[in-house]
Backbone of each chain as ProteinMPNN parsed JSONL, in Angstrom:
{"seq_chain_A": "XXXXXXXXXXXXXXXXXXXXXXXXXXXXXXXXXXXXXXXXXXXXXXXXXXXXXXXXXXXXXXXXXXXXXXXXXXXXXXXXXXXXXXXXXXXXXXXXXXXXXXXXXXXXXXXXXXXX", "coords_chain_A": {"N_chain_A": [[38.096, -29.238, -24.242], [37.648, -27.481, -21.217], [34.489, -26.109, -20.187], [32.043, -23.593, -19.385], [28.865, -24.438, -18.319], [25.396, -23.901, -18.81], [22.045, -24.013, -17.629], [18.461, -23.505, -17.7], [18.514, -23.325, -21.34], [16.639, -21.678, -22.358], [14.048, -19.966, -20.751], [10.704, -19.464, -20.081], [8.518, -17.438, -18.295], [5.912, -16.426, -16.044], [5.179, -13.134, -14.995], [6.125, -12.253, -11.719], [6.662, -14.806, -10.88], [9.028, -17.175, -9.512], [12.353, -17.771, -10.518], [15.012, -19.963, -11.274], [18.246, -20.004, -12.342], [20.779, -22.029, -13.619], [24.237, -22.936, -13.335], [27.276, -24.472, -14.231], [30.38, -23.909, -13.343], [33.806, -23.773, -14.62], [35.915, -26.304, -13.411], [38.325, -25.83, -11.875], [38.254, -23.177, -11.363], [37.953, -20.156, -9.425], [36.487, -17.872, -9.139], [33.308, -16.568, -9.675], [30.62, -15.436, -11.714], [27.694, -13.547, -12.529], [26.282, -12.141, -15.354], [24.205, -9.987, -17.298], [22.442, -9.535, -20.384], [20.523, -7.455, -22.12], [18.585, -7.658, -25.045], [20.687, -7.003, -27.726], [22.145, -5.134, -26.371], [24.527, -3.832, -23.927], [26.822, -5.906, -22.041], [25.995, -6.505, -18.873], [27.146, -6.277, -15.573], [26.186, -8.269, -12.848], [26.759, -9.713, -10.407], [29.502, -10.885, -8.412], [31.244, -13.72, -7.132], [33.053, -15.238, -4.62], [35.0, -17.46, -2.748], [32.863, -18.603, -1.461], [31.091, -16.514, -0.976], [29.352, -13.455, -1.771], [31.266, -11.162, -3.539], [31.177, -8.762, -4.909], [28.494, -6.656, -6.002], [26.091, -5.335, -8.32], [24.014, -2.387, -8.818], [21.778, -3.364, -10.012], [21.413, -5.829, -8.935], [19.322, -6.415, -6.795], [17.227, -6.955, -3.862], [15.623, -8.909, -4.897], [17.18, -10.698, -6.17], [19.335, -13.508, -5.788], [22.251, -15.489, -5.098], [23.804, -18.699, -5.137], [25.996, -21.326, -4.142], [25.503, -24.284, -3.989], [26.603, -26.893, -3.804], [29.314, -27.131, -4.35], [29.772, -27.477, -7.047], [27.688, -26.517, -8.688], [26.384, -23.286, -9.539], [24.102, -20.952, -8.768], [21.573, -18.647, -9.875], [18.987, -16.92, -8.501], [15.876, -15.477, -9.096], [13.529, -13.889, -7.353], [10.881, -12.827, -7.65], [9.822, -12.344, -10.621], [10.082, -9.645, -12.978], [8.812, -7.805, -15.8], [10.926, -6.411, -16.92], [13.084, -7.969, -16.328], [13.543, -9.661, -18.346], [15.927, -11.025, -20.387], [19.179, -12.083, -21.601], [20.98, -14.196, -19.602], [24.179, -14.531, -18.494], [26.484, -16.776, -17.189], [29.723, -16.767, -15.778], [33.134, -17.764, -15.265], [36.339, -17.656, -13.63], [39.897, -18.04, -13.133], [41.459, -16.167, -11.859], [40.45, -13.023, -10.4], [38.333, -11.115, -12.493], [38.541, -8.291, -12.665], [41.103, -7.992, -11.823], [42.615, -8.877, -13.816], [41.999, -11.443, -14.604], [40.975, -13.873, -16.986], [37.755, -14.142, -18.262], [35.555, -16.854, -18.6], [32.774, -17.544, -20.395], [29.483, -18.953, -20.152], [26.996, -20.349, -22.415], [24.689, -19.017, -22.009], [21.463, -18.224, -20.571], [18.353, -17.701, -21.722], [15.932, -15.574, -20.558], [12.534, -15.074, -20.55], [10.028, -12.988, -19.589], [6.644, -12.919, -19.118]], "CA_chain_A": [[38.405, -28.042, -23.473], [36.616, -27.247, -20.205], [33.621, -24.99, -20.507], [30.983, -23.262, -18.44], [27.589, -24.889, -18.859], [24.243, -23.235, -18.205], [20.698, -24.525, -17.898], [18.069, -23.934, -19.047], [18.943, -22.399, -22.389], [15.558, -20.701, -22.485], [12.98, -20.125, -19.773], [9.598, -18.508, -20.193], [7.838, -17.446, -17.013], [4.944, -15.356, -15.811], [5.59, -12.078, -14.065], [5.867, -12.588, -10.32], [7.131, -16.155, -10.571], [10.438, -17.353, -9.169], [13.151, -18.447, -11.54], [16.383, -20.334, -10.89], [19.135, -20.295, -13.469], [21.863, -22.865, -13.107], [25.524, -22.844, -14.022], [28.389, -25.27, -13.724], [31.619, -23.236, -13.767], [34.962, -24.628, -14.871], [36.13, -26.901, -12.094], [39.423, -25.285, -11.068], [38.091, -21.722, -11.244], [37.637, -19.729, -8.071], [35.636, -16.686, -9.171], [32.113, -16.842, -10.459], [29.928, -14.185, -12.018], [26.512, -13.479, -13.378], [26.091, -10.943, -16.158], [23.025, -10.115, -18.144], [22.476, -8.739, -21.612], [19.231, -7.219, -22.758], [18.818, -7.868, -26.471], [21.419, -6.012, -28.509], [22.758, -4.103, -25.531], [25.814, -4.175, -23.33], [26.905, -6.987, -21.069], [25.93, -5.797, -17.579], [27.545, -7.043, -14.396], [25.219, -8.416, -11.758], [27.324, -10.14, -9.132], [30.653, -11.783, -8.415], [31.171, -14.653, -5.996], [34.369, -15.812, -4.366], [35.18, -17.999, -1.407], [31.52, -18.886, -0.936], [30.277, -15.354, -0.655], [29.315, -12.392, -2.767], [32.366, -10.218, -3.381], [30.661, -7.477, -5.38], [27.231, -6.72, -6.73], [25.735, -4.064, -8.941], [22.718, -1.823, -8.395], [20.708, -4.204, -10.57], [21.294, -7.005, -8.068], [18.62, -5.983, -5.582], [16.778, -8.033, -2.958], [14.927, -9.947, -5.657], [18.175, -11.609, -6.706], [20.255, -14.159, -4.862], [23.112, -16.495, -5.703], [24.163, -19.787, -4.236], [26.841, -22.395, -4.668], [24.99, -25.248, -3.006], [27.236, -28.205, -3.685], [30.699, -27.146, -4.808], [29.929, -27.474, -8.5], [26.685, -25.637, -9.284], [26.316, -21.879, -9.12], [22.758, -20.618, -9.228], [21.021, -17.304, -9.738], [17.54, -16.979, -8.26], [15.108, -14.235, -9.128], [12.392, -14.275, -6.496], [9.594, -12.421, -8.217], [10.286, -11.757, -11.869], [9.38, -8.495, -13.574], [8.962, -7.788, -17.26], [12.26, -5.887, -17.275], [14.112, -8.988, -16.09], [13.736, -10.409, -19.596], [17.289, -10.793, -20.862], [20.062, -13.252, -21.614], [21.799, -14.216, -18.396], [25.415, -15.27, -18.704], [27.354, -17.149, -16.09], [31.129, -16.795, -16.163], [34.051, -18.119, -14.191], [37.734, -17.325, -13.921], [40.869, -18.481, -12.121], [41.748, -14.93, -11.118], [39.358, -12.051, -10.508], [38.332, -10.424, -13.779], [39.049, -6.944, -12.51], [42.54, -8.058, -11.538], [43.271, -9.419, -15.0], [41.612, -12.809, -14.915], [40.187, -14.076, -18.194], [36.451, -14.712, -17.965], [34.998, -17.85, -19.51], [31.325, -17.414, -20.324], [28.593, -19.988, -20.647], [26.245, -19.955, -23.605], [23.616, -18.128, -21.602], [20.075, -18.657, -20.365], [17.461, -16.601, -22.123], [14.752, -15.489, -19.707], [11.437, -14.266, -21.083], [8.984, -12.789, -18.576], [5.403, -12.471, -19.771]], "C_chain_A": [[37.297, -27.78, -22.455], [35.766, -26.042, -20.569], [32.616, -24.78, -19.39], [29.664, -23.71, -19.066], [26.443, -24.241, -18.093], [22.95, -23.947, -18.605], [19.671, -23.67, -17.171], [18.607, -22.964, -20.094], [17.879, -21.322, -22.599], [14.488, -21.01, -21.454], [11.948, -19.032, -19.997], [8.811, -18.581, -18.893], [6.836, -16.3, -16.949], [5.514, -14.363, -14.809], [5.206, -12.466, -12.636], [6.33, -13.979, -9.913], [8.614, -16.149, -10.22], [11.13, -18.143, -10.276], [14.519, -18.787, -10.952], [17.146, -20.696, -12.16], [20.367, -20.987, -12.921], [23.104, -22.793, -13.987], [26.477, -23.851, -13.397], [29.661, -24.611, -14.233], [32.719, -24.253, -14.075], [35.546, -25.04, -13.53], [37.266, -26.294, -11.281], [39.371, -23.756, -10.966], [37.573, -21.359, -9.863], [36.632, -18.573, -8.027], [34.476, -16.957, -10.118], [31.316, -15.562, -10.574], [28.594, -14.479, -12.711], [26.495, -12.114, -14.046], [24.756, -11.11, -16.875], [23.148, -9.173, -19.336], [21.065, -8.659, -22.163], [19.509, -7.153, -24.247], [19.532, -6.708, -27.148], [22.152, -4.972, -27.687], [24.037, -4.604, -24.859], [25.69, -5.34, -22.361], [27.025, -6.331, -19.692], [26.282, -6.729, -16.427], [26.403, -7.096, -13.382], [25.936, -8.672, -10.433], [28.578, -10.977, -9.365], [30.674, -12.547, -7.093], [32.52, -15.307, -5.836], [34.403, -16.315, -2.946], [33.835, -18.143, -0.694], [30.75, -17.674, -0.454], [30.323, -14.334, -1.791], [30.472, -11.439, -2.505], [31.96, -8.824, -3.854], [29.31, -7.693, -6.044], [26.898, -5.344, -7.27], [24.394, -3.586, -8.382], [21.549, -2.67, -8.898], [20.39, -5.35, -9.612], [20.654, -6.594, -6.761], [18.121, -7.197, -4.792], [16.027, -9.15, -3.672], [15.887, -11.012, -6.176], [18.957, -12.263, -5.562], [21.081, -15.171, -5.636], [23.496, -17.499, -4.638], [25.123, -20.724, -4.935], [26.578, -23.586, -3.742], [25.856, -26.48, -2.788], [28.658, -28.255, -4.213], [30.867, -27.255, -6.3], [28.922, -26.538, -9.162], [26.766, -24.242, -8.71], [24.989, -21.37, -9.667], [22.431, -19.155, -9.01], [19.516, -17.465, -9.577], [16.972, -15.577, -8.372], [13.783, -14.56, -8.461], [11.04, -13.982, -7.132], [9.885, -11.65, -9.488], [9.409, -10.597, -12.327], [9.618, -8.559, -15.081], [10.379, -7.378, -17.66], [13.399, -6.84, -16.928], [14.362, -9.838, -17.338], [15.084, -10.032, -20.195], [17.97, -12.137, -21.054], [20.946, -13.143, -20.379], [23.004, -15.122, -18.646], [26.092, -15.545, -17.364], [28.78, -17.146, -16.616], [31.964, -17.235, -14.975], [35.467, -17.767, -14.613], [38.628, -17.852, -12.808], [41.266, -17.315, -11.233], [40.585, -13.978, -11.302], [39.474, -11.276, -11.811], [38.918, -9.029, -13.697], [40.551, -6.88, -12.239], [43.277, -8.753, -12.683], [42.905, -10.841, -15.35], [40.739, -12.879, -16.154], [38.873, -14.743, -17.821], [36.044, -15.705, -19.047], [33.49, -17.82, -19.317], [30.638, -18.692, -20.776], [27.805, -19.461, -21.839], [25.012, -19.128, -23.277], [22.287, -18.836, -21.397], [19.186, -17.48, -20.728], [16.199, -16.658, -21.272], [13.733, -14.565, -20.359], [10.351, -14.201, -20.023], [7.762, -12.201, -19.259], [4.461, -11.792, -18.788]], "O_chain_A": [[36.119, -27.85, -22.804], [36.245, -25.083, -21.175], [32.373, -25.663, -18.566], [29.385, -23.391, -20.222], [26.518, -24.057, -16.878], [22.783, -24.409, -19.733], [19.981, -23.145, -16.101], [19.103, -21.892, -19.75], [18.193, -20.192, -22.974], [14.07, -22.158, -21.297], [12.27, -17.848, -20.089], [8.473, -19.672, -18.435], [6.917, -15.336, -17.71], [6.244, -14.735, -13.89], [4.1, -12.946, -12.385], [6.384, -14.292, -8.723], [9.353, -15.234, -10.585], [10.556, -19.051, -10.877], [15.106, -17.99, -10.221], [16.744, -21.567, -12.932], [20.924, -20.589, -11.899], [23.028, -22.614, -15.203], [26.479, -24.052, -12.183], [29.995, -24.731, -15.412], [32.566, -25.447, -13.816], [35.66, -24.221, -12.618], [37.156, -26.254, -10.056], [40.334, -23.125, -10.533], [36.861, -22.13, -9.219], [36.003, -18.33, -6.997], [34.648, -17.502, -11.209], [31.322, -14.718, -9.679], [28.41, -15.502, -13.37], [26.668, -11.079, -13.402], [24.25, -12.221, -17.035], [23.855, -8.165, -19.296], [20.491, -9.652, -22.611], [20.55, -6.648, -24.667], [19.046, -5.577, -27.146], [22.72, -4.029, -28.239], [24.553, -5.67, -25.193], [24.596, -5.703, -21.927], [28.028, -5.687, -19.386], [25.763, -7.841, -16.334], [25.748, -6.091, -13.105], [25.745, -7.942, -9.461], [28.702, -11.677, -10.369], [30.179, -12.067, -6.073], [33.072, -15.863, -6.786], [33.887, -15.662, -2.038], [33.695, -17.849, 0.493], [29.855, -17.793, 0.383], [31.21, -14.358, -2.644], [30.645, -10.961, -1.384], [32.36, -7.823, -3.26], [29.023, -8.766, -6.576], [27.356, -4.325, -6.753], [23.74, -4.271, -7.596], [20.476, -2.693, -8.296], [19.243, -5.782, -9.498], [21.332, -6.439, -5.744], [18.548, -8.325, -5.036], [15.821, -10.222, -3.103], [15.463, -12.097, -6.574], [19.201, -11.654, -4.521], [20.669, -15.65, -6.693], [23.515, -17.215, -3.44], [25.077, -20.896, -6.153], [27.353, -23.849, -2.822], [25.846, -27.054, -1.7], [29.161, -29.341, -4.498], [31.987, -27.141, -6.798], [29.273, -25.833, -10.108], [27.16, -24.038, -7.562], [24.773, -21.357, -10.879], [22.938, -18.511, -8.092], [18.853, -18.074, -10.418], [17.514, -14.621, -7.818], [13.017, -15.397, -8.939], [10.155, -14.839, -7.133], [10.161, -10.451, -9.448], [8.199, -10.565, -12.106], [10.502, -9.267, -15.563], [10.955, -7.918, -18.604], [14.56, -6.542, -17.209], [15.294, -10.641, -17.368], [15.346, -8.863, -20.474], [17.421, -13.186, -20.717], [21.581, -12.114, -20.146], [22.868, -16.304, -18.963], [26.245, -14.655, -16.528], [29.017, -17.486, -17.775], [31.551, -17.096, -13.823], [35.756, -17.603, -15.798], [38.176, -18.081, -11.686], [41.393, -17.455, -10.016], [39.817, -14.108, -12.255], [40.559, -10.836, -12.193], [39.701, -8.626, -14.558], [41.181, -5.836, -12.41], [44.427, -9.166, -12.529], [43.448, -11.398, -16.304], [39.861, -12.038, -16.349], [38.86, -15.776, -17.152], [36.17, -15.437, -20.242], [32.99, -18.042, -18.214], [31.125, -19.412, -21.648], [27.923, -18.297, -22.222], [24.362, -18.596, -24.177], [22.025, -19.896, -21.967], [19.258, -16.41, -20.123], [15.486, -17.662, -21.266], [14.037, -13.416, -20.679], [9.816, -15.228, -19.606], [7.821, -11.145, -19.888], [3.375, -11.357, -19.172]]}, "seq_chain_B": "XXXXXXXXXXXXXXXXXXXXXXXXXXXXXXXXXXXXXXXXXXXXXXXXXXXXXXXXXXXXXXXXXXXXXXXXXXXXXXXXXXXXXXXXXXXXXXXXXXXXXXXXXXXXXXXX", "coords_chain_B": {"N_chain_B": [[30.96, 3.444, -10.345], [33.928, 2.751, -12.272], [33.845, 3.494, -15.757], [33.93, 2.242, -19.088], [34.102, 3.657, -22.214], [32.984, 3.102, -25.485], [33.566, 3.322, -28.931], [33.048, 3.098, -32.52], [29.446, 2.581, -32.223], [28.29, 0.99, -34.106], [29.555, -0.565, -37.078], [29.845, -0.807, -40.477], [31.402, -2.595, -42.95], [33.017, -3.175, -46.116], [33.953, -6.381, -47.204], [37.337, -7.084, -46.769], [38.087, -4.506, -46.226], [39.552, -2.392, -43.668], [39.043, -2.299, -40.067], [38.359, -0.52, -37.082], [37.967, -0.279, -33.587], [37.399, 1.7, -30.688], [38.283, 2.305, -27.313], [37.686, 4.034, -24.318], [38.642, 5.358, -21.171], [37.954, 7.313, -18.263], [39.642, 7.202, -16.196], [42.796, 5.792, -15.132], [43.544, 2.526, -16.196], [44.251, -0.627, -14.816], [44.432, -2.871, -16.306], [43.239, -4.04, -19.484], [40.738, -5.8, -21.236], [39.721, -7.597, -24.146], [36.849, -8.805, -25.794], [34.99, -10.995, -27.938], [31.806, -11.303, -29.353], [29.93, -13.44, -31.12], [27.088, -13.26, -33.358], [24.191, -14.2, -31.625], [25.694, -15.608, -29.852], [28.016, -16.119, -27.073], [30.12, -13.958, -25.052], [33.562, -14.133, -25.875], [36.809, -14.443, -24.762], [39.456, -12.481, -26.043], [41.944, -11.108, -25.713], [44.321, -9.754, -23.34], [45.57, -6.671, -22.148], [48.203, -5.11, -20.455], [50.445, -3.503, -19.99], [51.657, -0.128, -20.277], [51.365, 1.434, -23.405], [51.425, -0.966, -24.726], [51.399, -3.292, -27.417], [49.744, -5.811, -29.086], [49.501, -8.616, -31.253], [47.258, -10.655, -33.086], [47.18, -12.595, -35.577], [45.301, -11.105, -37.986], [44.438, -9.197, -36.246], [45.088, -6.366, -34.279], [45.954, -5.131, -31.192], [45.986, -2.375, -29.003], [47.267, -0.615, -26.19], [46.965, 2.397, -24.595], [49.475, 4.943, -23.878], [48.974, 6.3, -21.515], [47.377, 4.51, -20.313], [44.639, 4.751, -20.498], [43.173, 4.392, -22.691], [42.304, 2.229, -25.416], [42.631, 0.214, -28.353], [41.265, -1.79, -30.993], [42.213, -3.172, -33.927], [41.324, -4.428, -37.036], [42.69, -5.916, -39.803], [41.963, -6.072, -43.237], [39.174, -7.194, -43.302], [37.131, -10.124, -42.83], [34.287, -12.228, -43.522], [33.997, -13.851, -41.364], [34.7, -12.278, -39.26], [32.555, -10.979, -38.315], [30.477, -9.706, -35.722], [30.131, -8.629, -32.28], [32.364, -6.52, -30.68], [33.805, -6.177, -27.603], [35.315, -4.066, -25.204], [36.742, -4.379, -21.95], [37.139, -3.447, -18.597], [38.585, -3.081, -15.263], [36.232, -2.387, -12.652], [36.923, -0.605, -10.731], [39.712, 0.539, -8.72], [41.337, -2.256, -7.54], [39.031, -3.731, -7.753], [37.079, -6.701, -8.191], [35.447, -6.888, -10.225], [34.646, -6.94, -13.674], [34.026, -4.506, -15.986], [32.082, -3.988, -18.8], [32.375, -2.351, -21.964], [30.02, -0.754, -24.224], [30.227, -1.993, -26.611], [31.144, -2.653, -30.053], [29.439, -3.213, -32.904], [30.158, -5.158, -35.577], [29.581, -5.377, -38.967], [30.091, -7.196, -41.915], [30.22, -6.777, -45.286], [29.873, -8.957, -47.896]], "CA_chain_B": [[32.198, 2.761, -10.679], [34.635, 3.122, -13.505], [33.137, 3.099, -16.972], [34.684, 2.302, -20.316], [33.276, 4.125, -23.319], [33.456, 2.451, -26.683], [33.025, 3.828, -30.194], [31.644, 3.44, -32.739], [28.506, 1.56, -31.775], [28.116, 0.092, -35.255], [30.44, -0.325, -38.202], [29.602, -1.689, -41.616], [32.546, -2.499, -43.862], [33.114, -4.153, -47.205], [34.963, -7.412, -46.954], [38.65, -6.65, -47.248], [38.415, -3.212, -45.617], [39.994, -2.456, -42.279], [38.069, -1.911, -39.039], [38.947, -0.178, -35.784], [37.09, 0.126, -32.496], [38.16, 2.431, -29.685], [37.778, 2.198, -25.955], [38.262, 5.095, -23.502], [38.268, 5.435, -19.756], [38.321, 8.598, -17.666], [40.689, 6.93, -15.205], [43.807, 4.812, -15.537], [43.142, 1.128, -16.041], [45.364, -1.541, -14.536], [44.473, -3.787, -17.437], [42.045, -4.004, -20.31], [40.529, -7.036, -21.96], [38.848, -7.537, -25.317], [36.035, -9.992, -26.019], [34.182, -10.998, -29.157], [30.551, -12.038, -29.246], [29.31, -13.691, -32.414], [25.621, -13.142, -33.288], [23.56, -15.329, -30.948], [26.669, -16.332, -29.028], [28.425, -15.562, -25.799], [31.426, -13.303, -25.158], [34.74, -15.001, -25.844], [38.023, -13.673, -24.497], [40.432, -12.389, -27.125], [43.28, -10.731, -25.27], [44.444, -8.82, -22.227], [46.708, -5.753, -22.212], [48.535, -4.695, -19.092], [51.516, -2.494, -19.923], [51.507, 1.138, -20.984], [51.885, 1.403, -24.762], [51.536, -2.344, -25.209], [50.781, -3.67, -28.679], [49.746, -7.26, -29.283], [48.881, -9.001, -32.518], [46.742, -12.008, -33.285], [46.911, -12.688, -37.015], [44.907, -9.82, -38.565], [43.957, -8.314, -35.181], [46.118, -5.655, -33.523], [45.415, -4.515, -29.986], [46.901, -1.397, -28.421], [46.938, 0.007, -24.915], [47.565, 3.724, -24.647], [50.592, 5.241, -22.974], [48.426, 6.695, -20.213], [46.53, 3.381, -19.884], [43.249, 5.195, -20.41], [42.476, 4.049, -23.913], [42.744, 1.027, -26.102], [41.992, 0.034, -29.657], [41.362, -3.069, -31.697], [42.22, -2.935, -35.375], [41.316, -5.648, -37.86], [43.142, -5.667, -41.176], [41.343, -6.891, -44.288], [38.106, -7.946, -42.64], [36.502, -11.266, -43.478], [32.922, -12.424, -42.997], [34.109, -14.519, -40.059], [34.96, -11.279, -38.222], [31.261, -10.416, -37.898], [30.151, -9.893, -34.313], [30.285, -7.438, -31.453], [33.641, -6.515, -29.975], [33.693, -5.456, -26.337], [36.443, -3.913, -24.298], [36.31, -4.546, -20.563], [38.167, -3.051, -17.65], [38.174, -3.179, -13.855], [35.226, -1.396, -12.251], [37.604, 0.351, -9.876], [40.986, 0.023, -8.21], [41.191, -3.429, -6.678], [37.725, -4.391, -7.916], [37.056, -8.017, -8.853], [34.444, -6.818, -11.283], [35.014, -6.485, -15.0], [32.949, -3.7, -16.584], [32.154, -4.036, -20.249], [31.894, -1.254, -22.787], [28.769, -1.061, -24.925], [30.537, -2.845, -27.743], [31.036, -2.198, -31.437], [28.887, -4.299, -33.727], [30.769, -5.144, -36.893], [28.965, -6.111, -40.074], [30.991, -7.268, -43.06], [29.442, -7.001, -46.505], [30.737, -9.77, -48.777]], "C_chain_B": [[32.779, 3.261, -11.987], [33.825, 2.676, -14.721], [34.108, 3.147, -18.14], [33.725, 2.648, -21.444], [33.852, 3.567, -24.605], [32.777, 3.064, -27.896], [33.728, 3.171, -31.37], [30.733, 2.333, -32.215], [28.297, 0.511, -32.865], [29.164, 0.441, -36.308], [30.114, -1.353, -39.278], [30.764, -1.513, -42.566], [32.379, -3.501, -44.995], [34.172, -5.166, -46.82], [36.29, -6.957, -47.559], [39.062, -5.287, -46.695], [38.884, -3.431, -44.183], [38.907, -1.954, -41.346], [38.809, -1.578, -37.752], [37.848, 0.184, -34.803], [37.946, 0.689, -31.37], [37.468, 2.359, -28.335], [38.475, 3.268, -25.107], [37.749, 5.043, -22.078], [38.703, 6.787, -19.215], [39.434, 8.426, -16.633], [41.657, 5.876, -15.746], [43.324, 3.395, -15.25], [44.37, 0.264, -15.75], [45.533, -2.553, -15.672], [43.22, -3.589, -18.26], [41.96, -5.32, -21.078], [39.602, -6.772, -23.141], [38.152, -8.884, -25.484], [35.294, -9.838, -27.347], [32.924, -11.828, -28.903], [29.967, -12.193, -30.65], [27.803, -13.537, -32.272], [25.011, -14.396, -32.66], [24.476, -16.089, -30.019], [26.964, -15.65, -27.715], [29.78, -14.882, -25.959], [32.566, -14.31, -25.022], [35.966, -14.112, -25.715], [38.938, -13.677, -25.715], [41.833, -12.154, -26.559], [43.194, -9.835, -24.042], [45.699, -7.974, -22.44], [46.943, -5.201, -20.815], [49.498, -3.506, -19.058], [51.19, -1.254, -20.741], [52.129, 1.025, -22.371], [51.953, 0.03, -25.399], [50.8, -2.534, -26.533], [50.878, -5.186, -28.803], [49.029, -7.575, -30.581], [48.41, -10.447, -32.455], [46.32, -12.074, -34.748], [46.53, -11.317, -37.554], [44.434, -8.816, -37.506], [45.139, -7.698, -34.457], [45.455, -4.897, -32.389], [46.466, -3.555, -29.435], [46.362, -0.891, -27.101], [47.668, 1.334, -24.889], [48.65, 3.941, -23.621], [50.102, 5.591, -21.57], [47.532, 5.608, -19.614], [45.09, 3.834, -19.641], [42.486, 4.857, -21.68], [43.111, 2.837, -24.567], [42.04, 0.948, -27.447], [42.205, -1.382, -30.151], [41.235, -2.762, -33.177], [42.233, -4.28, -36.086], [41.697, -5.258, -39.285], [42.41, -6.611, -42.117], [40.258, -7.807, -43.727], [37.583, -9.09, -43.513], [35.119, -11.455, -42.863], [32.943, -13.116, -41.632], [34.388, -13.534, -38.915], [33.668, -10.669, -37.679], [30.989, -10.719, -36.424], [30.264, -8.573, -33.591], [31.562, -7.57, -30.643], [33.506, -5.62, -28.752], [35.074, -5.272, -25.718], [35.894, -4.014, -22.882], [37.464, -4.189, -19.644], [37.671, -3.183, -16.229], [37.194, -2.066, -13.509], [35.838, -0.322, -11.369], [38.894, -0.263, -9.389], [40.731, -1.149, -7.261], [39.89, -4.181, -6.82], [37.884, -5.742, -8.596], [36.257, -7.946, -10.149], [35.032, -6.308, -12.585], [33.814, -5.756, -15.588], [33.145, -3.676, -18.082], [31.719, -2.711, -20.869], [30.637, -1.692, -23.52], [28.991, -1.897, -26.17], [30.428, -2.136, -29.078], [30.584, -3.386, -32.262], [29.425, -4.164, -35.136], [29.964, -5.999, -37.867], [29.935, -6.069, -41.247], [30.169, -7.648, -44.289], [30.312, -7.759, -47.491], [30.864, -9.147, -50.179]], "O_chain_B": [[32.188, 4.078, -12.695], [33.2, 1.615, -14.71], [35.002, 3.992, -18.179], [32.679, 2.021, -21.609], [35.068, 3.559, -24.795], [31.568, 3.296, -27.895], [34.872, 2.733, -31.245], [31.207, 1.271, -31.812], [28.148, -0.68, -32.592], [29.601, 1.587, -36.416], [30.103, -2.562, -39.047], [31.081, -0.387, -42.952], [31.704, -4.521, -44.861], [35.169, -4.829, -46.181], [36.351, -6.509, -48.704], [40.246, -4.948, -46.694], [38.658, -4.477, -43.575], [37.971, -1.275, -41.768], [39.762, -2.26, -37.375], [36.899, 0.883, -35.16], [39.061, 0.228, -31.124], [36.241, 2.354, -28.237], [39.697, 3.404, -25.159], [36.588, 4.728, -21.819], [39.708, 7.343, -19.659], [40.086, 9.395, -16.246], [41.351, 5.166, -16.704], [42.768, 3.115, -14.189], [45.411, 0.426, -16.386], [46.637, -3.021, -15.951], [42.239, -3.027, -17.774], [42.97, -5.875, -21.51], [38.803, -5.836, -23.124], [38.759, -9.946, -25.339], [35.013, -8.733, -27.809], [32.979, -12.909, -28.317], [29.565, -11.217, -31.283], [27.281, -13.672, -31.165], [25.277, -15.513, -33.103], [24.081, -17.109, -29.454], [26.262, -14.73, -27.296], [30.516, -15.189, -26.897], [32.538, -15.206, -24.178], [36.136, -13.151, -26.465], [39.17, -14.714, -26.337], [42.777, -12.881, -26.869], [42.155, -9.245, -23.744], [46.744, -8.478, -22.853], [46.003, -4.871, -20.092], [49.382, -2.622, -18.209], [50.523, -1.334, -21.773], [53.268, 0.582, -22.514], [52.485, -0.12, -26.499], [49.71, -1.998, -26.732], [51.951, -5.769, -28.647], [48.076, -6.895, -30.963], [49.051, -11.321, -31.871], [45.22, -11.65, -35.102], [47.381, -10.428, -37.576], [44.067, -7.693, -37.85], [46.075, -8.395, -34.066], [44.52, -4.124, -32.597], [47.657, -3.861, -29.399], [45.152, -0.756, -26.918], [48.873, 1.384, -25.137], [48.739, 3.225, -22.624], [50.724, 5.231, -20.571], [46.993, 5.781, -18.521], [44.419, 3.373, -18.717], [41.267, 5.024, -21.731], [44.261, 2.477, -24.315], [40.982, 1.546, -27.646], [43.163, -2.066, -29.791], [40.255, -2.161, -33.617], [43.043, -5.154, -35.78], [41.087, -4.373, -39.884], [42.256, -7.798, -41.83], [40.411, -9.028, -43.686], [37.593, -9.027, -44.742], [34.822, -10.9, -41.805], [32.008, -12.975, -40.845], [34.321, -13.906, -37.744], [33.692, -9.928, -36.696], [31.234, -11.825, -35.944], [30.467, -7.527, -34.207], [31.81, -8.593, -30.005], [33.138, -4.451, -28.86], [35.894, -6.191, -25.705], [34.712, -3.761, -22.65], [38.61, -4.574, -19.878], [36.477, -3.376, -16.0], [37.309, -0.945, -14.006], [35.294, 0.779, -11.282], [39.149, -1.446, -9.613], [39.984, -1.02, -6.291], [39.65, -5.154, -6.106], [38.729, -5.905, -9.476], [36.366, -8.799, -11.03], [35.819, -5.361, -12.597], [32.72, -6.314, -15.679], [34.233, -3.381, -18.576], [30.817, -2.04, -20.368], [30.236, -2.854, -23.449], [28.042, -2.451, -26.725], [29.71, -1.145, -29.215], [31.247, -4.422, -32.314], [29.174, -3.166, -35.811], [29.705, -7.177, -37.623], [30.528, -5.03, -41.535], [29.516, -8.691, -44.326], [31.372, -7.272, -47.885], [31.55, -9.699, -51.04]]}, "name": "protein", "num_of_chains": 2, "seq": "XXXXXXXXXXXXXXXXXXXXXXXXXXXXXXXXXXXXXXXXXXXXXXXXXXXXXXXXXXXXXXXXXXXXXXXXXXXXXXXXXXXXXXXXXXXXXXXXXXXXXXXXXXXXXXXXXXXXXXXXXXXXXXXXXXXXXXXXXXXXXXXXXXXXXXXXXXXXXXXXXXXXXXXXXXXXXXXXXXXXXXXXXXXXXXXXXXXXXXXXXXXXXXXXXXXXXXXXXXXXXXXXXXXX"}
């Protein structure tokens, strides 16, 4: 069964460093998302991406964050200068239809980011 | 944006007891989805409800969408240890939004 894959599974970084989290969405999906989950808390929306551009983003997704789909298969989340509060599990998801319009989201296993 | 409120936050049950989690929105939802996240895992889609008053069943799980499409529930009959995890409802962030907003989830513990 096709699945969303994410790398790395765990990244430890120093505050102020840049981090890139990588995702390979399911190949015939058109909508891509990044969510994050601080330990034990809710799954928070960061950004959605469709047709090679950001379709929506949350207040969390400030200028320190960016997303890219560089080669038609990878979908990356970059955090330019990490802060302690960026420590969380970051989930990539993809769907055939937009989640808000009823599309089922398929999540990757997540990348745990620890900022020291 | 639209928010979905979910209660309770935690529920501890004896194996074999029933469990229900509730999801409420202040505005009408075009659809609602339910996801399960096992401990240490990622959210996994369970079901989507679209129609007013809709009821869907998956083995011991029963999902309902309210008549006004502002609330939903997930009921598990005779819980098993495999039901352990956090159950999230999720709805559109707003009319026409691509974004799915998740509730805070209900963490279910099952005591064998």
